[in-house]
N, C-alpha and C positions, 0 to 999 in steps of 0.2 A: 728262251723261255724266259718272259720277264714276268713270276711268281712268285712274291713274296708270303710268307705266313708265320704268323710270331701266334707262338705257342707256350705252353708250362705243359710240363713232364705228367704231370697228375690229371690232364685234361681230356677226359672222354670226345668234346667236341671235337677237340683239335685233332686226335688217333683220327675220327670220325672222315673231320675234312678233308684229310692228308690221305686217308684213303681211294677217297675221289680222285683226290687230283693223281694217285698213283694207278688208278684204276685205267687213266686215261694215258699213261704213261708221261705225265707231263715232269719236265725238269722244273722243279721249285727250289727257292731258298728257303730254309727253317732256320726261324731265328727264337730258338729258346730263350725266354725273358723267364724261367723260374726264379735265377738267381740272380737277376739282373734287373733290379727296379727303375734304375735309372732310364735305361732304355725302354720299357715299360710306362716308365711316366711319361716320357717325349711320343711317343704313341696315341698312348691317351687323349693326351693334348690336343696331336694330329688329329686325331678320328671322332673323339668325342667319346668314346665306346671303352669303359671300363673291364672287359670281358676280352677270352680268348676264346677261340682264334681269332685274330683279325687277318683278312687275305686280304694283299694288294694284288690286283691283277694288269701289270702295265704301267705300273704307278698310282692305280686306281683304286680307291679303297672300295671294296666289294661288299664289305660285312663281315660276317662270321661264318659258322656251319650251315645254322639256317639259310643265309642269304646266300651260299655256295648251292646247296640243293636245291633252292629254289630256283637257281638259273638251271642247275640241269633240269628238271620237272617241267619247266617254259622249251626247253631244246637252245636256250641261249648261251647255255656254257661255252660249247666248244668253238662257238663264232669267238668267245670274248676273249677264249686261249688261242685262236688262229687255227685252231685245229679244220676249220671246215675249206680249207683252201685246196 
């Protein structure tokens, strides 16, 4: 599975996004940038977003927690994650 989520330890939205991914038994790479400002700056420049979580699926930036849940509500998340095969 090619899912990466950039998080900060104190972020409730990060925990919520992780919970959704875990509920789908999706393997993901969590990158905690709480104390890694350099990596966070690089991701912010790449995405144009200055909040966490920042979620990538198969290298595509899909957004944050709200966008992840919106995909789920529309029935598109499983397909994007490759779970509908």
